[in-house]
N, CA, C and O of each residue as an XYZ file, in Angstrom:
880
protein
N       0.836     -1.200      0.000
C       0.000      0.000      0.000
C       0.873      1.253      0.000
O       1.992      1.244      0.513
N       0.357      2.307     -0.570
C       1.159      3.514     -0.755
C       0.592      4.660      0.083
O      -0.598      4.967      0.010
N       1.449      5.278      0.869
C       1.049      6.359      1.766
C       1.744      7.654      1.369
O       2.837      7.635      0.803
N       1.098      8.781      1.671
C       1.686     10.100      1.456
C       1.789     10.808      2.803
O       0.808     10.896      3.541
N       2.981     11.312      3.121
C       3.182     12.118      4.333
C       3.390     13.560      3.908
O       4.290     13.860      3.123
N       2.553     14.455      4.429
C       2.692     15.893      4.165
C       3.021     16.539      5.500
O       2.139     16.769      6.328
N       4.300     16.829      5.699
C       4.792     17.295      6.995
C       6.015     18.175      6.766
O       6.970     17.750      6.117
N       5.993     19.418      7.300
C       7.101     20.331      7.045
C       8.274     20.144      8.000
O       9.358     20.662      7.733
N       8.096     19.426      9.094
C       9.220     19.096      9.969
C       9.955     17.925      9.327
O       9.544     16.771      9.456
N      11.045     18.236      8.634
C      11.680     17.240      7.779
C      12.212     16.035      8.554
O      12.108     14.904      8.078
N      12.772     16.258      9.724
C      13.293     15.127     10.494
C      12.163     14.194     10.903
O      12.298     12.972     10.830
N      11.054     14.773     11.331
C       9.902     13.962     11.719
C       9.348     13.215     10.513
O       9.059     12.022     10.591
N       9.203     13.928      9.393
C       8.651     13.311      8.188
C       9.498     12.127      7.726
O       8.967     11.067      7.396
N      10.802     12.314      7.706
C      11.688     11.246      7.257
C      11.719     10.090      8.238
O      11.831      8.930      7.840
N      11.618     10.410      9.530
C      11.570      9.364     10.547
C      10.302      8.523     10.400
O      10.350      7.295     10.479
N       9.172      9.191     10.187
C       7.910      8.472      9.992
C       7.970      7.626      8.722
O       7.527      6.478      8.708
N       8.519      8.200      7.666
C       8.612      7.476      6.398
C       9.465      6.220      6.548
O       9.105      5.151      6.054
N      10.589      6.360      7.229
C      11.485      5.219      7.421
C      10.783      4.116      8.197
O      10.881      2.939      7.849
N      10.068      4.509      9.261
C       9.373      3.518     10.066
C       8.254      2.830      9.301
O       8.096      1.612      9.390
N       7.480      3.600      8.554
C       6.368      3.022      7.801
C       6.852      2.149      6.649
O       6.209      1.158      6.304
N       7.987      2.516      6.053
C       8.550      1.666      5.009
C       9.013      0.338      5.590
O       8.916     -0.700      4.935
N       9.519      0.372      6.830
C       9.916     -0.862      7.500
C       8.712     -1.760      7.765
O       8.847     -2.977      7.891
N       7.524     -1.138      7.850
C       6.289     -1.897      8.042
C       5.792     -2.498      6.724
O       4.836     -3.274      6.707
N       6.453     -2.128      5.621
C       6.095     -2.689      4.325
C       5.314     -1.767      3.418
O       4.887     -2.178      2.340
N       5.117     -0.505      3.841
C       4.374      0.438      3.007
C       5.322      1.182      2.066
O       6.491      1.388      2.390
N       4.816      1.579      0.908
C       5.531      2.522      0.045
C       5.137      3.912      0.536
O       3.957      4.181      0.759
N       6.118      4.795      0.706
C       5.849      6.097      1.328
C       6.466      7.223      0.504
O       7.650      7.187      0.169
N       5.638      8.231      0.179
C       6.117      9.457     -0.440
C       6.049     10.568      0.602
O       5.171     10.557      1.465
N       6.971     11.526      0.526
C       7.031     12.620      1.502
C       7.119     13.957      0.780
O       7.929     14.122     -0.131
N       6.284     14.911      1.188
C       6.403     16.296      0.728
C       6.302     17.200      1.952
O       5.775     16.793      2.988
N       6.810     18.434      1.830
C       6.922     19.304      3.007
C       6.127     20.600      2.880
O       6.308     21.511      3.688
N       5.260     20.696      1.894
C       4.526     21.928      1.639
C       3.067     21.584      1.332
O       2.784     20.581      0.677
N       2.142     22.428      1.811
C       0.732     22.148      1.626
C       0.300     22.123      0.163
O      -0.436     21.227     -0.249
N       0.749     23.097     -0.624
C       0.378     23.135     -2.033
C       0.926     21.925     -2.785
O       0.245     21.331     -3.621
N       2.174     21.577     -2.467
C       2.767     20.403     -3.105
C       2.033     19.140     -2.662
O       1.834     18.214     -3.448
N       1.630     19.120     -1.377
C       0.888     17.968     -0.870
C      -0.438     17.800     -1.578
O      -0.822     16.681     -1.922
N      -1.147     18.902     -1.801
C      -2.424     18.850     -2.503
C      -2.230     18.346     -3.928
O      -2.993     17.511     -4.413
N      -1.202     18.864     -4.590
C      -0.918     18.428     -5.969
C      -0.588     16.940     -6.000
O      -1.109     16.199     -6.833
N       0.282     16.507     -5.087
C       0.695     15.108     -5.070
C      -0.477     14.188     -4.759
O      -0.638     13.140     -5.384
N      -1.298     14.590     -3.783
C      -2.456     13.775     -3.407
C      -3.472     13.700     -4.536
O      -4.129     12.674     -4.711
N      -3.606     14.777     -5.301
C      -4.566     14.815     -6.398
C      -4.107     13.990     -7.591
O      -4.918     13.390     -8.296
N      -2.786     13.968     -7.809
C      -2.240     13.285     -8.973
C      -1.869     11.833     -8.708
O      -1.898     11.005     -9.618
N      -1.515     11.520     -7.448
C      -1.041     10.184     -7.120
C      -2.164      9.232     -6.743
O      -3.327      9.620     -6.629
N      -1.781      7.970     -6.551
C      -2.722      6.934     -6.125
C      -2.312      6.507     -4.716
O      -1.351      5.758     -4.544
N      -3.038      6.983     -3.721
C      -2.661      6.723     -2.330
C      -3.764      5.986     -1.573
O      -4.954      6.170     -1.827
N      -3.329      5.151     -0.643
C      -4.262      4.428      0.211
C      -4.537      5.180      1.503
O      -5.534      4.916      2.176
N      -3.649      6.127      1.857
C      -3.825      6.926      3.075
C      -2.874      8.118      3.034
O      -1.781      8.038      2.473
N      -3.312      9.232      3.644
C      -2.472     10.431      3.738
C      -2.299     10.814      5.201
O      -3.276     10.913      5.944
N      -1.056     11.028      5.611
C      -0.747     11.585      6.923
C      -0.483     13.064      6.697
O       0.483     13.425      6.025
N      -1.335     13.931      7.255
C      -1.346     15.346      6.888
C      -1.179     16.246      8.114
O      -2.016     16.239      9.017
N      -0.091     17.019      8.137
C       0.101     17.989      9.208
C      -0.830     19.182      8.974
O      -1.206     19.465      7.836
N      -1.200     19.876     10.047
C      -2.087     21.037      9.901
C      -1.297     22.305      9.600
O      -1.652     23.055      8.691
N      -0.228     22.551     10.356
C       0.544     23.773     10.173
C       1.592     23.576      9.082
O       2.694     23.094      9.344
N       1.233     23.959      7.846
C       2.107     23.753      6.697
C       2.326     25.060      5.951
O       1.437     25.912      5.936
N       3.491     25.239      5.332
C       3.683     26.408      4.457
C       2.902     26.217      3.172
O       2.628     25.089      2.762
N       2.546     27.317      2.540
C       1.847     27.252      1.264
C       0.353     27.119      1.402
O      -0.394     27.927      0.850
N      -0.095     26.123      2.122
C      -1.519     25.881      2.351
C      -1.631     24.990      3.581
O      -0.975     23.950      3.650
N      -2.457     25.383      4.558
C      -2.516     24.571      5.766
C      -3.301     23.284      5.537
O      -4.003     23.123      4.538
N      -3.157     22.375      6.501
C      -3.757     21.059      6.364
C      -5.268     21.077      6.261
O      -5.849     20.257      5.551
N      -5.919     22.008      6.964
C      -7.367     22.115      6.862
C      -7.795     22.348      5.413
O      -8.712     21.702      4.906
N      -7.108     23.285      4.762
C      -7.472     23.643      3.383
C      -7.130     22.512      2.411
O      -7.873     22.255      1.463
N      -6.006     21.841      2.651
C      -5.638     20.705      1.801
C      -6.708     19.624      1.892
O      -7.181     19.110      0.879
N      -7.077     19.293      3.120
C      -8.086     18.264      3.343
C      -9.418     18.660      2.708
O     -10.052     17.860      2.020
N      -9.832     19.903      2.947
C     -11.086     20.386      2.399
C     -11.106     20.358      0.875
O     -12.117     20.008      0.266
N      -9.979     20.729      0.263
C      -9.892     20.740     -1.196
C      -9.972     19.328     -1.763
O     -10.615     19.100     -2.788
N      -9.327     18.391     -1.101
C      -9.377     16.999     -1.563
C     -10.794     16.443     -1.483
O     -11.262     15.772     -2.402
N     -11.470     16.731     -0.371
C     -12.844     16.232     -0.214
C     -13.788     16.901     -1.219
O     -14.678     16.257     -1.773
N     -13.580     18.199     -1.443
C     -14.427     18.920     -2.397
C     -14.258     18.366     -3.811
O     -15.184     18.400     -4.621
N     -13.053     17.854     -4.092
C     -12.778     17.294     -5.421
C     -13.212     15.842     -5.526
O     -13.060     15.223     -6.580
N     -13.749     15.294     -4.449
C     -14.266     13.929     -4.484
C     -13.308     12.841     -4.077
O     -13.616     11.661     -4.241
N     -12.136     13.207     -3.543
C     -11.168     12.203     -3.096
C     -11.579     11.658     -1.730
O     -11.768     12.425     -0.786
N     -11.718     10.335     -1.625
C     -12.159      9.734     -0.369
C     -11.038      9.009      0.371
O     -11.299      8.228      1.287
N      -9.787      9.267     -0.026
C      -8.651      8.633      0.638
C      -8.663      8.950      2.130
O      -8.907     10.097      2.502
N      -8.403      7.958      3.007
C      -8.349      8.238      4.445
C      -7.262      9.265      4.771
O      -6.162      9.206      4.220
N      -7.575     10.203      5.665
C      -6.625     11.244      6.053
C      -6.459     11.242      7.563
O      -7.430     11.378      8.307
N      -5.209     11.086      8.009
C      -4.861     11.171      9.425
C      -4.162     12.502      9.639
O      -3.073     12.718      9.107
N      -4.767     13.395     10.407
C      -4.198     14.728     10.622
C      -3.263     14.748     11.829
O      -3.530     14.127     12.858
N      -2.163     15.477     11.675
C      -1.203     15.677     12.752
C      -1.137     17.156     13.090
O      -1.193     17.999     12.194
N      -1.017     17.483     14.373
C      -0.872     18.885     14.749
C      -0.194     19.028     16.094
O      -0.294     18.153     16.954
N       0.499     20.147     16.264
C       1.098     20.472     17.557
C       0.082     21.152     18.444
O       0.314     21.329     19.640
N      -1.051     21.538     17.864
C      -2.106     22.186     18.634
C      -2.819     21.165     19.516
O      -2.670     19.958     19.331
N      -3.580     21.656     20.456
C      -4.361     20.764     21.301
C      -5.634     21.486     21.698
O      -5.587     22.616     22.184
N      -6.759     20.844     21.496
C      -8.013     21.469     21.884
C      -9.171     20.950     21.070
O      -8.994     20.561     19.915
N     -10.347     20.936     21.651
C     -11.513     20.388     20.986
C     -11.842     21.139     19.696
O     -12.281     20.532     18.719
N     -11.630     22.451     19.692
C     -11.964     23.241     18.497
C     -11.125     22.803     17.310
O     -11.643     22.640     16.206
N      -9.815     22.611     17.537
C      -8.938     22.202     16.448
C      -9.318     20.828     15.921
O      -9.341     20.596     14.713
N      -9.614     19.928     16.838
C      -9.992     18.581     16.419
C     -11.292     18.627     15.623
O     -11.412     17.976     14.586
N     -12.258     19.391     16.104
C     -13.538     19.491     15.416
C     -13.359     20.087     14.027
O     -13.971     19.633     13.060
N     -12.504     21.123     13.939
C     -12.284     21.756     12.640
C     -11.656     20.772     11.667
O     -12.038     20.705     10.498
N     -10.679     20.000     12.167
C     -10.032     19.015     11.300
C     -11.003     17.970     10.805
O     -10.997     17.623      9.624
N     -11.840     17.463     11.695
C     -12.804     16.442     11.308
C     -13.897     17.022     10.424
O     -14.402     16.342      9.530
N     -14.265     18.279     10.668
C     -15.288     18.918      9.840
C     -14.835     19.088      8.391
O     -15.661     19.090      7.478
N     -13.535     19.229      8.182
C     -13.049     19.390      6.808
C     -12.944     18.049      6.088
O     -12.657     18.004      4.892
N     -13.175     16.962      6.812
C     -13.184     15.652      6.164
C     -12.097     14.700      6.598
O     -11.960     13.625      6.014
N     -11.303     15.062      7.622
C     -10.271     14.151      8.121
C     -10.933     12.946      8.782
O     -12.035     13.054      9.320
N     -10.258     11.802      8.740
C     -10.808     10.578      9.318
C     -10.325     10.338     10.740
O     -10.992      9.656     11.518
N      -9.179     10.890     11.077
C      -8.648     10.732     12.435
C      -7.692     11.878     12.711
O      -7.341     12.632     11.804
N      -7.273     12.008     13.958
C      -6.550     13.186     14.430
C      -5.554     12.748     15.496
O      -5.915     12.008     16.411
N      -4.322     13.190     15.393
C      -3.288     12.819     16.355
C      -2.504     14.066     16.741
O      -2.007     14.787     15.876
N      -2.396     14.319     18.053
C      -1.706     15.512     18.548
C      -0.244     15.206     18.872
O       0.059     14.212     19.531
N       0.656     16.069     18.404
C       2.081     15.946     18.727
C       2.325     16.398     20.176
O       1.622     17.281     20.668
N       3.298     15.813     20.852
C       4.071     14.625     20.436
C       3.232     13.367     20.592
O       2.381     13.283     21.478
N       3.473     12.401     19.735
C       2.705     11.166     19.780
C       3.652      9.974     19.723
O       4.802     10.091     19.299
N       3.151      8.845     20.151
C       3.918      7.602     20.085
C       3.876      7.062     18.660
O       2.817      7.023     18.032
N       5.032      6.648     18.158
C       5.071      6.058     16.818
C       4.192      4.814     16.758
O       3.535      4.560     15.749
N       4.181      4.042     17.839
C       3.358      2.827     17.893
C       1.885      3.184     17.717
O       1.147      2.475     17.033
N       1.457      4.294     18.341
C       0.071      4.729     18.225
C      -0.221      5.155     16.791
O      -1.273      4.818     16.247
N       0.706      5.897     16.170
C       0.498      6.322     14.788
C       0.326      5.120     13.868
O      -0.578      5.104     13.032
N       1.179      4.120     14.010
C       1.073      2.928     13.166
C      -0.267      2.236     13.389
O      -0.895      1.772     12.438
N      -0.702      2.167     14.639
C      -1.988      1.536     14.948
C      -3.137      2.296     14.291
O      -4.069      1.687     13.767
N      -3.068      3.641     14.320
C      -4.108      4.454     13.699
C      -4.108      4.257     12.182
O      -5.166      4.146     11.563
N      -2.911      4.215     11.592
C      -2.787      4.006     10.151
C      -3.424      2.672      9.759
O      -4.205      2.607      8.809
N      -3.093      1.623     10.484
C      -3.626      0.294     10.165
C      -5.136      0.254     10.349
O      -5.846     -0.379      9.566
N      -5.628      0.932     11.389
C      -7.071      0.958     11.632
C      -7.803      1.669     10.499
O      -8.855      1.209     10.055
N      -7.248      2.792     10.025
C      -7.881      3.531      8.932
C      -7.867      2.728      7.634
O      -8.829      2.761      6.867
N      -6.784      2.016      7.396
C      -6.702      1.202      6.187
C      -7.707      0.053      6.245
O      -8.323     -0.290      5.237
N      -7.867     -0.536      7.421
C      -8.851     -1.612      7.565
C     -10.269     -1.096      7.388
O     -11.151     -1.807      6.907
N     -10.473      0.168      7.791
C     -11.809      0.751      7.763
C     -12.288      1.057      6.345
O     -13.489      1.168      6.097
N     -11.349      1.190      5.429
C     -11.740      1.488      4.043
C     -12.656      0.404      3.512
O     -12.523     -0.766      3.872
N     -13.565      0.789      2.672
C     -14.520     -0.173      2.138
C     -13.869     -1.374      1.496
O     -14.291     -2.510      1.716
N     -12.827     -1.126      0.694
C     -12.250     -2.244     -0.048
C     -11.296     -3.069      0.797
O     -10.863     -4.137      0.366
N     -10.956     -2.593      1.996
C     -10.082     -3.375      2.875
C     -10.762     -3.585      4.212
O     -10.106     -3.625      5.253
N     -12.083     -3.721      4.181
C     -12.830     -3.875      5.426
C     -12.438     -5.151      6.156
O     -12.468     -5.195      7.385
N     -12.068     -6.196      5.407
C     -11.654     -7.445      6.025
C     -10.127     -7.480      6.125
O      -9.453     -7.576      5.099
N      -9.569     -7.406      7.333
C      -8.114     -7.383      7.466
C      -7.446     -8.688      7.058
O      -6.253     -8.705      6.752
N      -8.211     -9.791      7.051
C      -7.666    -11.083      6.640
C      -8.274    -11.451      5.287
O      -9.484    -11.640      5.168
N      -7.426    -11.548      4.286
C      -7.865    -11.896      2.939
C      -7.638    -13.385      2.714
O      -6.541    -13.888      2.958
N      -8.654    -14.088      2.255
C      -8.546    -15.529      2.000
C      -8.790    -15.797      0.529
O      -9.836    -15.455     -0.022
N      -7.810    -16.412     -0.088
C      -7.885    -16.740     -1.515
C      -7.539    -18.217     -1.649
O      -6.365    -18.587     -1.637
N      -8.556    -19.055     -1.775
C      -8.310    -20.488     -1.812
C      -7.652    -20.941     -0.525
O      -8.163    -20.678      0.564
N      -6.519    -21.623     -0.643
C      -5.791    -22.111      0.541
C      -4.824    -21.067      1.099
O      -4.075    -21.339      2.037
N      -4.851    -19.875      0.512
C      -3.933    -18.804      0.916
C      -4.633    -17.817      1.838
O      -5.764    -17.406      1.580
N      -3.944    -17.436      2.927
C      -4.465    -16.452      3.869
C      -3.460    -15.307      3.984
O      -2.282    -15.525      4.265
N      -3.947    -14.073      3.759
C      -3.100    -12.882      3.838
C      -3.661    -11.999      4.940
O      -4.731    -11.412      4.782
N      -2.948    -11.901      6.055
C      -3.388    -11.110      7.202
C      -2.765     -9.724      7.108
O      -1.563     -9.560      7.317
N      -3.601     -8.711      6.787
C      -3.085     -7.359      6.608
C      -2.681     -6.709      7.921
O      -1.851     -5.800      7.938
N      -3.263     -7.171      9.022
C      -2.923     -6.602     10.315
C      -1.553     -7.043     10.797
O      -0.696     -6.217     11.112
N      -1.353     -8.361     10.851
C      -0.070     -8.907     11.328
C       0.947     -9.015     10.199
O       2.128     -9.257     10.446
N       0.486     -8.835      8.950
C       1.319     -8.941      7.751
C       1.968    -10.326      7.655
O       3.145    -10.468      7.327
N       1.148    -11.338      7.957
C       1.582    -12.729      7.854
C       0.800    -13.432      6.756
O      -0.349    -13.094      6.470
N       1.446    -14.412      6.151
C       0.836    -15.175      5.070
C       0.915    -16.660      5.405
O       1.945    -17.150      5.867
N      -0.175    -17.363      5.168
C      -0.200    -18.816      5.360
C      -0.700    -19.489      4.093
O      -1.593    -18.981      3.415
N      -0.116    -20.635      3.784
C      -0.558    -21.466      2.663
C      -0.854    -22.845      3.218
O       0.042    -23.493      3.759
N      -2.087    -23.308      3.098
C      -2.512    -24.591      3.662
C      -2.200    -24.674      5.148
O      -1.833    -25.737      5.649
N      -2.344    -23.556      5.856
C      -2.148    -23.525      7.295
C      -0.724    -23.343      7.751
O      -0.479    -23.183      8.947
N       0.234    -23.363      6.826
C       1.650    -23.199      7.187
C       2.100    -21.788      6.835
O       1.835    -21.299      5.736
N       2.788    -21.132      7.783
C       3.232    -19.762      7.540
C       4.309    -19.717      6.468
O       5.210    -20.555      6.434
N       4.200    -18.720      5.592
C       5.179    -18.501      4.529
C       5.906    -17.196      4.818
O       5.273    -16.146      4.924
N       7.224    -17.249      4.947
C       8.015    -16.056      5.263
C       8.222    -15.221      4.000
O       8.784    -15.694      3.012
N       7.755    -13.966      4.050
C       7.919    -13.050      2.930
C       8.645    -11.794      3.383
O       8.557    -11.402      4.546
N       9.365    -11.164      2.456
C       9.943     -9.858      2.746
C       8.819     -8.822      2.702
O       7.717     -9.119      2.239
N       9.094     -7.611      3.181
C       8.085     -6.559      3.201
C       7.567     -6.257      1.795
O       6.362     -6.094      1.603
N       8.469     -6.182      0.807
C       8.058     -5.890     -0.566
C       7.275     -7.060     -1.164
O       6.290     -6.847     -1.870
N       7.704     -8.289     -0.887
C       6.964     -9.448     -1.388
C       5.538     -9.442     -0.839
O       4.579     -9.706     -1.565
N       5.414     -9.134      0.458
C       4.082     -9.079      1.064
C       3.244     -7.998      0.385
O       2.072     -8.222      0.081
N       3.832     -6.837      0.149
C       3.093     -5.719     -0.438
C       2.587     -6.061     -1.838
O       1.463     -5.709     -2.194
N       3.412     -6.747     -2.635
C       2.991     -7.150     -3.976
C       1.856     -8.173     -3.882
O       0.853     -8.065     -4.588
N       2.023     -9.158     -3.009
C       0.981    -10.172     -2.833
C      -0.319     -9.551     -2.333
O      -1.402     -9.939     -2.770
N      -0.216     -8.594     -1.425
C      -1.398     -7.928     -0.886
C      -2.206     -7.270     -1.995
O      -3.433     -7.368     -2.009
N      -1.531     -6.599     -2.925
C      -2.245     -5.943     -4.021
C      -2.965     -6.956     -4.901
O      -4.070     -6.690     -5.376
N      -2.350     -8.112     -5.121
C      -2.994     -9.158     -5.909
C      -4.166     -9.769     -5.151
O      -5.201    -10.081     -5.740
N      -3.995     -9.940     -3.829
C      -5.044    -10.555     -3.012
C      -6.254     -9.645     -2.869
O      -7.388    -10.121     -2.811
N      -6.018     -8.333     -2.812
C      -7.124     -7.386     -2.711
C      -8.030     -7.452     -3.938
O      -9.209     -7.106     -3.868
N      -7.468     -7.898     -5.061
C      -8.249     -8.006     -6.301
C      -8.168     -9.426     -6.836
O      -8.010     -9.648     -8.036
N      -8.279    -10.378     -5.926
C      -8.142    -11.784     -6.287
C      -9.082    -12.155     -7.423
O     -10.273    -11.848     -7.392
N      -8.523    -12.823     -8.429
C      -9.299    -13.223     -9.588
C      -9.259    -12.219    -10.720
O      -9.518    -12.569    -11.871
N      -8.936    -10.965    -10.405
C      -8.832     -9.918    -11.427
C      -7.386     -9.804    -11.915
O      -6.451    -10.213    -11.227
N      -7.225     -9.251    -13.096
C      -5.884     -8.989    -13.615
C      -5.408     -7.649    -13.078
O      -6.109     -6.644    -13.190
N      -4.215     -7.637    -12.492
C      -3.624     -6.419    -11.941
C      -2.370     -6.107    -12.755
O      -1.470     -6.941    -12.854
N      -2.309     -4.918    -13.333
C      -1.176     -4.567    -14.196
C       0.069     -4.252    -13.376
O      -0.010     -3.971    -12.180
N       1.211     -4.303    -14.038
C       2.467     -3.939    -13.393
C       2.415     -2.495    -12.892
O       2.887     -2.192    -11.796
N       1.833     -1.606    -13.712
C       1.758     -0.187    -13.344
C       0.927     -0.001    -12.077
O       1.270      0.822    -11.229
N      -0.162     -0.760    -11.940
C      -1.008     -0.643    -10.749
C      -0.270     -1.128     -9.515
O      -0.371     -0.519     -8.450
N       0.467     -2.214     -9.648
C       1.262     -2.710     -8.515
C       2.328     -1.686     -8.144
O       2.532     -1.391     -6.967
N       3.000     -1.151     -9.148
C       4.055     -0.164     -8.899
C       3.497      1.053     -8.173
O       4.142      1.579     -7.266
N       2.307      1.508     -8.560
C       1.688      2.689     -7.958
C       1.468      2.519     -6.461
O       1.572      3.486     -5.707
N       1.166      1.298     -6.022
C       0.831      1.069     -4.621
C       1.997      0.562     -3.775
O       1.961      0.669     -2.550
N       3.019      0.016     -4.410
C       4.087     -0.641     -3.649
C       5.409      0.130     -3.667
O       6.210      0.008     -2.741
N       5.638      0.922     -4.716
C       6.865      1.718     -4.798
C       6.519      3.201     -4.723
O       5.434      3.602     -5.144
N       7.428      4.022     -4.193
C       7.136      5.455     -4.090
C       7.374      6.141     -5.438
O       7.946      5.562     -6.361
N       6.913      7.402     -5.519
C       6.945      8.095     -6.812
C       8.363      8.411     -7.270
O       8.573      8.724     -8.442
N       9.338      8.337     -6.369
C      10.720      8.627     -6.744
C      11.377      7.446     -7.459
O      12.475      7.588     -7.998
N      10.727      6.295     -7.470
C      11.310      5.118     -8.118
C      11.393      5.343     -9.624
O      10.389      5.652    -10.265
N      12.570      5.189    -10.177
C      12.770      5.420    -11.612
C      13.358      4.199    -12.302
O      13.880      4.289    -13.413
N      13.266      3.056    -11.630
C      13.832      1.841    -12.191
C      12.923      1.194    -13.219
O      11.909      1.760    -13.629
N      13.313     -0.008    -13.626
C      12.597     -0.755    -14.648
C      11.278     -1.291    -14.095
O      11.241     -1.830    -12.989
N      10.210     -1.145    -14.854
C       8.905     -1.669    -14.469
C       8.956     -3.178    -14.279
O       8.131     -3.747    -13.565
N       9.918     -3.821    -14.914
C      10.035     -5.270    -14.827
C      10.517     -5.762    -13.464
O      10.643     -6.965    -13.238
N      10.788     -4.814    -12.552
C      11.119     -5.211    -11.182
C       9.970     -6.034    -10.595
O      10.187     -6.868     -9.717
N       8.749     -5.798    -11.081
C       7.591     -6.552    -10.609
C       7.785     -8.038    -10.892
O       7.404     -8.880    -10.079
N       8.377     -8.363    -12.041
C       8.590     -9.767    -12.411
C       9.477    -10.473    -11.392
O       9.271    -11.649    -11.090
N      10.454     -9.760    -10.870
C      11.367    -10.345     -9.891
C      10.598    -10.783     -8.645
O      10.813    -11.877     -8.121
N       9.692     -9.907     -8.176
C       8.943    -10.224     -6.964
C       7.868    -11.273     -7.217
O       7.595    -12.097     -6.344
N       7.262    -11.254     -8.384
C       6.280    -12.287     -8.716
C       6.962    -13.651     -8.777
O       6.402    -14.645     -8.314
N       8.166    -13.705     -9.346
C       8.924    -14.960     -9.412
C       9.243    -15.473     -8.012
O       9.151    -16.671     -7.744
N       9.623    -14.550     -7.117
C       9.919    -14.936     -5.735
C       8.676    -15.474     -5.039
O       8.745    -16.454     -4.298
N       7.535    -14.825     -5.284
C       6.278    -15.293     -4.682
C       5.892    -16.668     -5.214
O       5.402    -17.508     -4.460
N       6.106    -16.902     -6.488
C       5.796    -18.219     -7.053
C       6.659    -19.311     -6.429
O       6.180    -20.418     -6.179
N       7.932    -19.001     -6.177
C       8.811    -19.990     -5.549
C       8.317    -20.343     -4.153
O       8.407    -21.494     -3.726
N       7.791    -19.342     -3.442
C       7.387    -19.558     -2.058
C       5.955    -20.081     -1.909
O       5.640    -20.801     -0.962
N       5.094    -19.703     -2.864
C       3.671    -20.060     -2.752
C       3.252    -21.171     -3.700
O       2.175    -21.750     -3.557
N       4.109    -21.464     -4.668
C       3.753    -22.471     -5.662
C       3.714    -21.850     -7.037
O       3.237    -20.728     -7.208
N       4.218    -22.582     -8.025
C       4.349    -22.037     -9.380
C       3.017    -21.611     -9.966
O       2.964    -20.668    -10.755
N       1.932    -22.294     -9.592
C       0.636    -21.971    -10.169
C      -0.165    -20.958     -9.390
O      -1.333    -20.722     -9.701
N       0.438    -20.353     -8.381
C      -0.312    -19.439     -7.508
C      -0.622    -18.099     -8.173
O      -1.626    -17.462     -7.854
N       0.235    -17.674     -9.092
C       0.052    -16.389     -9.780
C       0.145    -16.617    -11.276
O       1.159    -17.101    -11.781
N      -0.912    -16.266    -11.976
C      -0.941    -16.446    -13.429
C      -0.508    -15.168    -14.129
O      -0.849    -14.066    -13.700
N       0.244    -15.324    -15.204
C       0.615    -14.181    -16.039
C      -0.395    -14.042    -17.174
O      -0.659    -15.002    -17.898
N      -0.953    -12.852    -17.324
C      -1.850    -12.570    -18.436
C      -1.056    -11.689    -19.392
O      -0.884    -10.493    -19.160
N      -0.591    -12.285    -20.438
C       0.363    -11.611    -21.333
C      -0.156    -10.262    -21.823
O      -1.262    -10.154    -22.353
N       0.671     -9.238    -21.631
C       0.326     -7.902    -22.083
C      -0.612     -7.146    -21.154
O      -0.940     -5.985    -21.400
N      -1.051     -7.821    -20.067
C      -2.020     -7.167    -19.170
C      -1.541     -7.102    -17.724
O      -1.716     -6.080    -17.060
N      -0.935     -8.185    -17.227
C      -0.482     -8.173    -15.837
C      -0.547     -9.539    -15.209
O      -0.256    -10.546    -15.855
N      -0.934     -9.575    -13.928
C      -0.925    -10.813    -13.169
C      -2.271    -11.017    -12.468
O      -2.990    -10.066    -12.158
N      -2.586    -12.311    -12.230
C      -3.817    -12.630    -11.516
C      -3.517    -13.675    -10.455
O      -2.923    -14.712    -10.749
N      -3.929    -13.402     -9.214
C      -3.782    -14.369     -8.149
C      -4.844    -15.446     -8.355
O      -6.038    -15.151     -8.417
N      -4.402    -16.683     -8.459
C      -5.320    -17.788     -8.741
C      -6.128    -18.108     -7.500
O      -5.558    -18.317     -6.429
N      -7.433    -18.150     -7.623
C      -8.320    -18.308     -6.469
C      -8.576    -19.758     -6.106
O      -9.038    -20.039     -5.000
N      -8.295    -20.660     -6.986
C      -8.559    -22.071     -6.690
C      -7.476    -22.652     -5.821
O      -6.449    -22.011     -5.598
N      -7.685    -23.861     -5.325
C      -6.669    -24.553     -4.527
C      -6.875    -24.410     -3.067
O      -6.094    -24.942     -2.278
């Protein structure tokens, strides 16, 4: 899954990005409200972590503009402020949750995971595809009841296929959700991870649809 952090405190933003990437998420970071609005409008994100006090355009306005344009991506607001009025204003503009600085990183990760689970298309944290089980909460995978050890990137690629089990998912769609926008490498990097998943899950677990992408096989 791909997240966007809009935070002008660069050390904090990079620290959050590093931690969330270790959790297996693809993370983009911007430090300005206007740039954040542009990136959120143009990119494909599963969640946005949005600071309120930003240069260029504050978080309230960014959030409001995204909602006015019809974007329903979950938004977790961050602020150094504290008070019911600020929280109400943030939620009134369309934010899904609110976290006051300083906060525990563990709490932030828990909020992020909760918001992702709450989304309509990820309402079920455990995805079951035939004999395969993909637990989005614990980020564990089982095949026929036996745990399969995956790297963070392997899990992220499999998760995208499992979310659309039975459908064809293109390389570009996988790249959009698993790699950040700064990635400039070969699109065929997806083939490397699909090959690794086939070795671990079984050669017939992922079908190649020539010229279109990949499909997680639902049978078995």
